[in-house]
C-alpha positions as CSV (number, residue, x, y, z in Angstrom):
1,M,-17.7,42.1,-11.2
2,N,-15.9,45.3,-11.7
3,N,-13.1,44.2,-9.4
4,I,-12.4,41.0,-11.5
5,P,-9.7,41.4,-14.1
6,N,-11.0,41.3,-17.7
7,A,-8.7,38.2,-18.4
8,H,-10.9,36.2,-16.1
9,I,-14.4,37.3,-17.0
10,A,-14.6,35.3,-20.2
11,T,-13.8,32.0,-18.4
12,G,-15.7,32.8,-15.2
13,A,-12.6,32.7,-13.0
14,L,-12.5,34.6,-9.7
15,A,-9.5,36.8,-8.9
16,P,-6.9,34.2,-7.8
17,K,-5.9,34.2,-4.2
18,A,-3.0,32.4,-2.5
19,H,-4.1,29.1,-1.0
20,P,-3.7,29.1,2.8
21,Q,-1.3,26.1,2.4
22,A,0.7,27.5,-0.5
23,H,3.8,28.2,1.5
24,G,3.5,25.1,3.8
25,L,3.6,22.2,1.4
26,S,5.2,19.5,3.5
27,P,7.3,16.6,2.2
28,A,4.6,14.2,3.5
29,L,1.9,16.0,1.5
30,I,4.1,16.0,-1.6
31,L,4.6,12.3,-1.2
32,L,0.9,11.7,-0.8
33,L,0.1,13.7,-3.9
34,A,2.8,11.9,-6.0
35,T,1.8,8.5,-4.8
36,G,-1.9,9.2,-5.3
37,A,-1.3,10.5,-8.9
38,G,0.9,7.5,-9.6
39,L,-1.4,4.8,-8.3
40,S,-4.5,6.3,-9.9
41,V,-3.1,6.7,-13.4
42,A,-1.4,3.3,-13.1
43,S,-4.9,1.8,-13.3
44,L,-5.0,2.7,-17.0
45,Y,-2.0,0.5,-17.8
46,Y,-2.2,-2.6,-15.7
47,S,-4.0,-4.4,-18.6
48,Q,-1.3,-3.8,-21.3
49,P,1.3,-6.5,-20.3
50,M,-1.6,-8.9,-19.5
51,L,-3.3,-8.8,-22.9
52,G,-1.9,-12.1,-24.2
53,V,-2.8,-14.0,-21.0
54,L,-6.1,-12.2,-20.6
55,A,-7.2,-13.0,-24.2
56,D,-6.6,-16.7,-23.8
57,D,-8.5,-16.8,-20.5
58,I,-11.7,-15.0,-21.6
59,G,-11.7,-16.3,-25.1
60,A,-11.2,-12.9,-26.9
61,S,-9.5,-12.4,-30.2
62,E,-6.3,-10.5,-30.6
63,R,-8.1,-7.5,-32.2
64,A,-10.9,-7.5,-29.6
65,V,-8.5,-7.6,-26.6
66,G,-6.7,-4.7,-28.2
67,M,-9.8,-2.6,-27.5
68,V,-9.2,-2.9,-23.8
69,P,-6.4,-0.2,-23.6
70,M,-8.2,1.9,-26.1
71,S,-11.3,1.8,-23.8
72,T,-9.4,2.9,-20.8
73,Q,-7.7,5.7,-22.7
74,L,-11.0,6.9,-24.2
75,G,-12.6,6.8,-20.8
76,Y,-9.7,8.9,-19.4
77,A,-10.1,11.5,-22.2
78,L,-13.8,11.7,-21.6
79,G,-13.3,12.0,-17.9
80,I,-10.8,14.8,-18.3
81,L,-13.2,16.6,-20.6
82,L,-16.3,16.1,-18.5
83,L,-15.1,15.8,-14.9
84,A,-11.6,17.5,-14.5
85,P,-13.0,21.0,-15.0
86,L,-15.0,20.6,-11.8
87,G,-11.8,21.2,-9.8
88,D,-12.2,24.9,-10.5
89,R,-15.8,24.9,-9.3
90,Y,-15.7,22.6,-6.3
91,D,-13.4,21.5,-3.5
92,R,-10.7,19.3,-5.2
93,R,-10.4,17.3,-2.0
94,R,-14.0,16.1,-2.2
95,I,-13.7,15.3,-5.9
96,I,-10.6,13.2,-5.3
97,L,-12.3,11.2,-2.6
98,I,-15.3,10.5,-4.7
99,K,-13.2,9.4,-7.7
100,A,-11.1,7.1,-5.4
101,A,-14.3,5.3,-4.4
102,V,-15.5,4.9,-7.9
103,L,-12.1,3.8,-9.2
104,T,-11.9,1.1,-6.5
105,A,-15.3,-0.3,-7.6
106,A,-14.4,-0.2,-11.3
107,L,-11.2,-2.1,-10.8
108,L,-13.0,-4.8,-8.8
109,L,-15.5,-5.1,-11.7
110,A,-12.6,-5.5,-14.1
111,G,-11.2,-8.3,-12.0
112,A,-14.6,-10.1,-12.0
113,A,-15.1,-9.8,-15.8
114,S,-16.2,-13.0,-17.4
115,G,-16.1,-11.8,-21.0
116,I,-14.8,-9.1,-23.3
117,G,-18.0,-6.9,-23.1
118,M,-17.9,-6.7,-19.3
119,L,-14.2,-6.0,-19.4
120,L,-14.5,-3.2,-21.9
121,A,-17.3,-1.6,-19.8
122,A,-15.2,-1.8,-16.7
123,S,-12.1,-0.4,-18.5
124,L,-14.1,2.6,-19.6
125,A,-15.2,3.2,-16.0
126,V,-11.6,2.8,-14.8
127,G,-10.6,5.5,-17.3
128,L,-13.3,7.9,-16.2
129,A,-12.4,7.6,-12.5
130,A,-8.7,7.5,-12.9
131,T,-8.9,11.2,-13.8
132,M,-8.4,11.8,-10.0
133,A,-4.8,12.1,-11.1
134,Q,-5.8,15.2,-13.0
135,D,-7.3,16.7,-9.9
136,I,-4.1,15.9,-7.9
137,V,-1.7,17.6,-10.3
138,P,-3.5,21.0,-10.3
139,A,-3.9,20.7,-6.5
140,A,-0.1,20.5,-6.3
141,A,0.3,23.5,-8.6
142,T,-2.1,25.4,-6.4
143,L,-0.4,24.5,-3.1
144,A,3.1,25.2,-4.5
145,P,4.9,28.6,-4.1
146,E,5.2,30.2,-7.6
147,Q,9.0,30.2,-7.6
148,H,9.1,26.4,-7.0
149,R,6.0,25.4,-8.9
150,G,7.9,23.7,-11.8
151,R,10.0,21.6,-9.3
152,I,7.0,20.6,-7.2
153,V,4.8,19.8,-10.2
154,G,7.7,17.9,-11.6
155,T,8.0,15.9,-8.4
156,V,4.3,15.0,-8.4
157,M,4.6,14.2,-12.1
158,T,7.5,11.8,-11.3
159,G,5.1,9.9,-9.1
160,L,2.5,9.9,-11.9
161,L,4.9,8.8,-14.6
162,L,6.5,6.1,-12.4
163,G,2.9,4.9,-11.8
164,I,2.4,4.6,-15.6
165,L,5.7,2.8,-16.3
166,L,6.0,0.6,-13.2
167,S,2.4,-0.5,-13.5
168,R,3.5,-2.6,-16.4
169,V,6.3,-4.2,-14.4
170,V,4.0,-5.0,-11.5
171,S,1.1,-6.2,-13.6
172,G,3.3,-8.4,-15.8
173,F,4.8,-10.1,-12.7
174,V,1.5,-10.5,-10.9
175,A,-0.4,-11.8,-13.9
176,E,2.3,-14.5,-14.6
177,H,2.5,-15.7,-11.0
178,F,-1.0,-15.0,-9.5
179,G,-3.3,-14.4,-12.5
180,W,-4.6,-11.2,-14.1
181,R,-7.6,-11.0,-11.8
182,A,-5.4,-10.8,-8.8
183,M,-3.8,-7.7,-10.3
184,F,-7.1,-5.8,-10.6
185,V,-8.1,-6.7,-7.0
186,G,-4.7,-5.6,-5.7
187,A,-5.0,-2.3,-7.6
188,A,-8.4,-1.7,-6.1
189,G,-6.9,-2.1,-2.6
190,S,-4.2,0.4,-3.4
191,I,-6.7,3.0,-4.5
192,A,-8.8,2.4,-1.4
193,L,-5.7,3.1,0.8
194,I,-4.9,6.3,-1.1
195,G,-8.5,7.5,-0.6
196,A,-8.2,6.9,3.1
197,A,-4.9,8.8,3.2
198,A,-6.3,11.7,1.2
199,W,-9.3,11.9,3.5
200,R,-6.9,12.4,6.5
201,G,-4.1,14.4,4.9
202,L,-5.4,16.5,2.0
203,P,-6.4,20.1,2.8
204,R,-9.6,21.6,1.4
205,F,-9.5,23.9,-1.7
206,R,-11.5,27.0,-2.4
207,P,-13.3,27.1,-5.7
208,T,-11.9,29.7,-8.2
209,T,-15.2,30.1,-10.2
210,H,-18.9,30.1,-9.6
211,L,-19.8,29.0,-13.2
212,S,-22.5,26.4,-13.7
213,Y,-21.5,23.0,-15.0
214,G,-22.7,23.8,-18.5
215,A,-20.9,27.2,-18.5
216,L,-17.8,25.5,-17.0
217,L,-17.6,23.1,-19.9
218,G,-18.4,25.9,-22.4
219,S,-15.5,27.9,-21.0
220,L,-13.1,25.2,-22.2
221,G,-13.8,26.3,-25.8
222,S,-13.2,30.0,-24.8
223,L,-9.9,29.1,-23.3
224,V,-8.8,27.1,-26.4
225,K,-9.9,30.0,-28.6
226,K,-8.2,32.6,-26.5
227,H,-4.8,31.0,-25.9
228,G,-2.5,29.9,-28.7
229,A,-0.1,28.5,-26.2
230,L,-2.8,26.1,-24.9
231,R,-3.7,25.0,-28.4
232,R,0.0,24.3,-29.3
233,A,0.6,22.4,-26.1
234,A,-2.4,20.2,-26.4
235,L,-1.7,19.5,-30.1
236,A,2.0,18.7,-29.7
237,Q,1.5,16.5,-26.6
238,G,-1.3,14.7,-28.3
239,L,0.8,14.0,-31.4
240,V,3.8,12.6,-29.4
241,A,1.4,10.6,-27.2
242,I,0.3,8.6,-30.3
243,G,3.7,7.0,-30.7
244,F,4.1,6.5,-27.0
245,S,0.8,4.7,-26.7
246,A,1.2,2.7,-30.0
247,F,4.5,1.3,-28.6
248,W,3.2,0.3,-25.2
249,S,-0.1,-1.0,-26.4
250,T,1.5,-3.4,-28.9
251,L,4.7,-4.4,-27.0
252,A,3.2,-7.3,-25.1
253,V,1.6,-8.8,-28.3
254,M,4.8,-8.3,-30.3
255,L,7.0,-9.9,-27.6
256,H,4.5,-12.8,-27.3
257,G,5.1,-13.8,-30.9
258,A,8.1,-14.8,-33.0
259,P,11.0,-14.4,-32.6
260,F,10.8,-13.6,-28.9
261,H,8.0,-15.8,-27.5
262,L,8.2,-13.9,-24.1
263,G,5.5,-13.8,-21.4
264,S,3.7,-11.0,-19.7
265,A,6.5,-10.6,-17.1
266,A,9.1,-9.9,-19.7
267,A,6.8,-7.3,-21.4
268,G,6.2,-5.6,-18.1
269,A,9.9,-5.5,-17.3
270,F,10.3,-3.0,-20.1
271,G,8.5,-0.6,-17.8
272,L,11.8,-0.5,-15.7
273,A,13.6,1.0,-18.7
274,G,10.8,3.6,-19.1
275,A,10.9,4.4,-15.4
276,A,14.5,5.6,-15.8
277,G,13.2,8.2,-18.2
278,A,10.4,9.3,-15.9
279,L,12.9,10.3,-13.2
280,A,13.9,13.2,-15.4
281,A,10.6,15.0,-14.7
282,P,11.9,17.0,-11.7
283,L,15.0,18.0,-13.7
284,A,12.7,19.1,-16.6
285,G,10.7,21.2,-14.2
286,R,13.9,22.9,-12.8
287,I,15.1,23.6,-16.3
288,A,11.7,25.0,-17.3
289,D,11.8,27.3,-14.2
290,K,15.3,28.6,-15.1
291,K,15.5,28.5,-18.9
292,G,11.9,28.5,-19.9
293,P,9.6,25.6,-20.8
294,E,9.8,26.1,-24.6
295,L,13.3,24.9,-24.8
296,V,12.4,21.7,-22.8
297,T,9.5,20.9,-25.2
298,R,11.8,21.0,-28.2
299,L,14.6,19.0,-26.6
300,G,12.1,16.4,-25.2
301,I,10.2,15.8,-28.5
302,G,13.5,15.7,-30.4
303,L,14.8,13.0,-28.1
304,A,11.6,11.0,-28.4
305,T,11.8,11.2,-32.2
306,V,15.4,10.0,-32.4
307,S,14.7,7.2,-29.9
308,F,11.6,5.9,-31.9
309,A,13.6,6.1,-35.1
310,A,16.4,4.0,-33.6
311,M,14.0,1.0,-33.2
312,A,13.8,0.8,-36.9
313,L,17.3,-0.7,-36.9
314,A,16.1,-3.7,-35.0
315,P,15.9,-6.1,-38.0
316,W,19.7,-5.8,-38.4
317,F,20.3,-7.1,-34.8
318,S,20.2,-10.6,-33.3
319,T,17.2,-11.4,-31.1
320,E,19.1,-10.5,-27.9
321,G,20.4,-7.3,-29.6
322,Q,16.9,-6.3,-30.6
323,L,15.7,-6.5,-27.0
324,I,18.6,-4.4,-25.8
325,L,18.0,-1.8,-28.6
326,I,14.3,-1.6,-27.7
327,A,15.1,-1.2,-24.0
328,V,17.6,1.6,-24.6
329,A,15.2,3.4,-27.0
330,T,12.5,3.0,-24.4
331,I,14.6,5.0,-21.9
332,G,15.2,7.7,-24.5
333,F,11.6,8.2,-25.7
334,D,10.1,8.0,-22.2
335,L,12.5,10.6,-21.0
336,G,11.6,12.8,-23.9
337,V,7.9,12.4,-23.7
338,Q,7.8,13.0,-19.9
339,A,10.0,16.0,-20.0
340,T,7.8,17.4,-22.8
341,L,4.7,16.9,-20.7
342,V,6.2,18.6,-17.6
343,A,7.2,21.6,-19.8
344,H,3.8,21.8,-21.4
345,Q,2.2,21.8,-17.9
346,S,4.5,24.7,-16.9
347,I,3.3,26.6,-20.0
348,V,-0.4,25.9,-19.4
349,Y,-0.4,26.5,-15.6
350,S,1.0,30.0,-16.1
351,I,-1.8,31.2,-18.4
352,E,-4.7,31.7,-16.0
353,P,-4.2,30.6,-12.3
354,G,-7.9,30.6,-11.7
355,A,-8.6,28.2,-14.5
356,R,-5.9,25.6,-13.9
357,S,-8.2,22.6,-13.7
358,R,-9.8,23.5,-17.1
359,L,-6.4,24.4,-18.7
360,N,-5.1,21.1,-17.5
361,A,-8.2,19.4,-18.8
362,V,-7.6,20.7,-22.3
363,L,-4.0,19.7,-22.3
364,F,-4.7,16.1,-21.1
365,V,-7.8,15.7,-23.4
366,G,-5.4,16.4,-26.3
367,M,-2.9,14.0,-24.8
368,F,-5.3,11.1,-24.1
369,I,-7.1,11.4,-27.4
370,G,-3.6,10.8,-28.8
371,M,-3.1,7.9,-26.4
372,A,-6.5,6.3,-27.4
373,G,-5.7,6.9,-31.1
374,G,-2.2,5.5,-30.7
375,A,-3.6,2.3,-29.0
376,A,-6.0,1.7,-31.9
377,L,-3.6,2.7,-34.7
378,G,-0.8,0.7,-33.1
379,S,-2.8,-2.5,-32.9
380,L,-4.0,-2.0,-36.5
381,A,-0.4,-1.4,-37.7
382,L,1.0,-4.4,-35.9
383,A,-1.7,-6.7,-37.2
384,Q,-1.5,-5.5,-40.9
385,W,2.1,-4.6,-41.4
386,G,4.1,-5.7,-38.4
387,W,6.3,-4.0,-35.8
388,I,8.1,-1.7,-38.3
389,A,4.8,0.0,-39.0
390,V,4.3,0.8,-35.3
391,V,7.8,2.4,-35.3
392,G,7.1,4.3,-38.4
393,L,3.8,5.7,-36.9
394,A,5.7,6.8,-33.8
395,V,8.4,8.6,-35.8
396,L,5.9,10.3,-38.0
397,T,3.7,11.7,-35.2
398,S,6.7,12.8,-33.2
399,L,8.1,14.7,-36.2
400,L,4.7,16.4,-36.5
401,A,4.8,17.3,-32.8
402,L,8.3,18.8,-33.2
403,T,7.0,20.8,-36.1
404,V,4.3,22.3,-33.9
405,R,6.9,23.4,-31.4
406,L,9.3,24.7,-33.9
407,W,6.7,26.6,-35.9
408,P,7.5,30.4,-36.0
409,G,5.9,32.2,-33.1
410,A,5.3,29.1,-31.0
411,A,7.1,30.5,-28.0
412,K,5.0,33.7,-28.1
413,A,1.6,32.1,-28.8
414,H,-0.4,33.2,-25.8
């Protein structure tokens, strides 16, 4: 133990060593990582554009079906907290393969659901297993050379973010033309294919700690207590995620009613607008590499805040004008939220290389607690006070996130 730096003793991390593949990260492997991250995390969002159709089919109320996205987000947050830290203790390749198998089964169960209870249970399981995305991103950070880490993580995050956003486009189209059950079955097939590709193409990873499972989870608290930069990143990302999730969780229901009366395909099509924002992730990574990630967090949250606020102008537009305004605002806030996330990951991954899975877990637990809260609060706001209340919630939480990043000393809180 005398040869282990003091900074790593408290969290049980071994002295970090370069991964044997760190300087040989091929384009094919980057593509596999980006695709795997995108398809796994997409599983969380397939249900959102289908909620109107799904509720009618299984006889669930509007409020009950609103619990489906909350269950997946909650499962994801629990999975990140309880499962993602294992990436520091065990071979990440093995963990990714196991989660791919479980996620495939959970998606098939969701497709076979006959009632809301079964669907909620399957949704929770989907959320837990979809955390394979949070094993893939630290794997990319470990394999990447340090001087290009922001760019490579940004590229993998582009795959992840496109998975989030395009999942709504795909599920909306499939649900309208083939039924919502077909979407879950197709999603299960895509995860099975990624699992097979990962089995063939993903290298093995050396553990960076020998902590027991209990000590591994306990070290999360030590990391949070020790690093102010980690606390601020998790809090700010969680706050901005509330508005992000509130918007996407209520969009399909809002468009289903007056004055729009649009189906699931139209709701899913808004994912195309959001996808344009997701393409900014590699650019955000490059700026973070050159100018520092703190600047990117402030710019990103500021853009998200302005974009959310712009949607409050919708009542002054025609029906067609409102749709255009919402689409433009979607591009803006998705760009801002995704750039902020990439910058926060750059901050977090630089803290302790031997604890990247746990640091990533803390960041994403904060984010997905915000996502789950946003889904629940957004549904409540829409039901009680209408769409303008959802917009107000998004603006408020984004302003709070910006306050966290602008607070004196934020850039030095390590």
